[in-house]
C-alpha positions, -999 to 999 in steps of 0.1 A, spaced: 0 0 0 12 35 -7 26 59 19 -6 80 18 -26 50 28 -3 41 57 -2 77 69 -40 79 68 -44 47 88 -18 58 114 -38 90 118 -67 69 129 -49 54 158 -62 76 185 -79 63 216 -107 38 209 -143 48 214 -160 40 247 -192 19 244 -221 42 237 -258 41 239 -278 13 220 -294 21 187 -326 41 185 -322 76 198 -286 79 212 -283 104 240 -245 105 241 -226 107 209 -195 121 193 -198 157 179 -211 157 143 -182 161 119 -190 182 88 -171 186 56 -179 206 25 -192 186 -5 -177 186 -39 -190 178 -73 -190 139 -76 -171 122 -104 -192 105 -131 -205 72 -120 -186 41 -134 -202 17 -157 -222 -9 -138 -229 -46 -146 -266 -55 -138 -271 -86 -117 -293 -113 -134 -328 -112 -121 -337 -140 -96 -371 -150 -83 -383 -126 -56 -395 -139 -23 -433 -139 -17 -429 -136 21 -444 -102 32 -419 -79 48 -424 -67 84 -437 -32 89 -410 -6 84 -387 -30 64 -382 -17 28 -359 -45 15 -344 -77 29 -321 -102 11 -310 -132 30 -291 -145 0 -310 -178 -2 -302 -194 -36 -293 -162 -55 -294 -125 -53 -327 -107 -54 -334 -82 -83 -320 -47 -80 -284 -55 -71 -257 -42 -94 -221 -54 -95 -192 -29 -100 -159 -43 -112 -173 -79 -110 -150 -109 -110 -175 -138 -110 -149 -164 -99 -144 -145 -66 -179 -144 -53 -207 -169 -47 -239 -175 -28 -234 -206 -6 -259 -234 -2 -266 -223 34 -275 -188 24 -244 -166 27 -230 -142 1 -192 -147 1 -168 -122 -15 -131 -129 -18 -110 -97 -14 -83 -85 -37 -56 -59 -30 -72 -29 -47 -93 -9 -23 -117 20 -24 -101 32 8 -69 40 -12 -88 54 -42 -86 22 -64 -112 3 -84 -121 -23 -58 -134 -55 -73 -168 -71 -66 -185 -42 -50 -223 -49 -49 -248 -20 -49 -284 -13 -48 -304 20 -47 -314 36 -14 -347 53 -6 -347 91 -2 -350 106 32 -343 87 64 -332 50 63 -313 23 81 -291 -4 66 -282 -35 86 -259 -65 77 -248 -96 94 -211 -102 86 -183 -126 93 -147 -118 85 -117 -137 100 -93 -108 94 -56 -116 102 -35 -90 85 -33 -53 76 -56 -39 62 -83 -64 54 -119 -54 58 -155 -65 50 -177 -34 48 -211 -19 41 -211 14 23 -232 45 17 -217 52 -17 -216 78 -43 -183 69 -60 -147 59 -51 -141 95 -39 -173 100 -19 -186 74 6 -191 64 42 -182 29 54 -183 7 85 -163 -25 85 -150 -55 104 -113 -52 97 -77 -54 108 -53 -25 116 -24 -35 138 -11 2 140 -45 11 154 -44 -16 180 -7 -26 186 -3 -63 192 -40 -70 183 -54 -54 151 -89 -68 149 -117 -42 152 -147 -24 138 -138 8 120 -158 36 104 -142 58 78 -153 81 50 -140 100 20 -153 132 6 -140 148 -26 -112 121 -28 -98 131 6 -97 106 35 -111 118 68 -106 100 101 -123 104 134 -105 99 167 -133 77 180 -141 58 148 -128 24 159 -132 -2 186 -110 -32 192 -129 -65 189 -120 -101 185 -152 -119 173 -153 -126 136 -191 -126 137 -206 -91 139 -237 -70 130 -231 -37 113 -255 -8 108 -255 26 91 -284 50 99 -291 82 79 -315 103 99 -321 140 95 -288 145 76 -268 127 103 -251 94 97 -247 70 126 -225 39 127 -234 10 150 -220 -25 157 -234 -55 177 -225 -91 185 -261 -102 188 -293 -88 173 -306 -58 192 -274 -52 213 -263 -22 193 -234 1 203 -229 35 187 -194 38 172 -196 74 159 -217 98 139 -211 124 112 -231 145 87 -237 173 62 -222 155 32 -247 150 4 -276 126 -2 -261 91 -8 -282 71 -33 -266 37 -31 -258 11 -4 -229 -13 -11 -211 -44 2 -174 -50 -3 -144 -70 8 -107 -60 3 -73 -71 14 -60 -35 9 -24 -47 15 -8 -38 -18 4 -75 -22 22 -76 11 4 -107 23 -6 -139 5 -39 -144 22 -71 -133 6 -99 -123 30 -133 -140 25 -160 -118 38 -194 -135 43 -228 -116 44 -258 -134 59 -283 -108 50 -287 -71 41 -318 -52 52 -330 -16 44 -356 -3 68 -369 29 84 -350 42 114 
């Protein structure tokens, strides 16, 4: 990875965030971080996902979309930089993506990023993820995404400079106008490979949460005043510039879009 990437990650190595209030209406949170928006770059060419049979099961009230990756992907997903031999839906209903070294975090065309449109206004995106990260700077993430230069992400990843002697954690980072921004409390050291991740956009504030069991949400950080993101994405990357031989396999049990 380039020097810029390493310096950016080292800048993130401040004190880890203390556990915060569960999801819903947090009463204690980090100050909202605001950055000016810039004109987004043109969107890259997308590859439509073949349509599969939709589920006939009614969705619970307040749930706008739910894909539990049973058999195939539901309609509406779009691959970007697809490599079909590096992703699959398993027989037991997990979407698995095998990471490569290129990473959106370092401004590169990350392979096998999977997107779908978001509703306008307030929304909440939740995913159940497993990622046995073991080297810098692997990560399995969910994104609110405009393009490679403008996004917000929360991930289960590995950053040894952030947690010396350890490395595993949940991290939240974002990029606006091509510039990386890091928050002093945008990370927490964790060891479980199985984690729930959530991004909430409410009244122009974006909240990042994590949990180890459904409903046990902890607020990682919040930020706002960017622009209206119109896509949610899933992605896995090694982000190690070829320094390690292992390729991270990130597995997604489901993705759900609902009202906050």
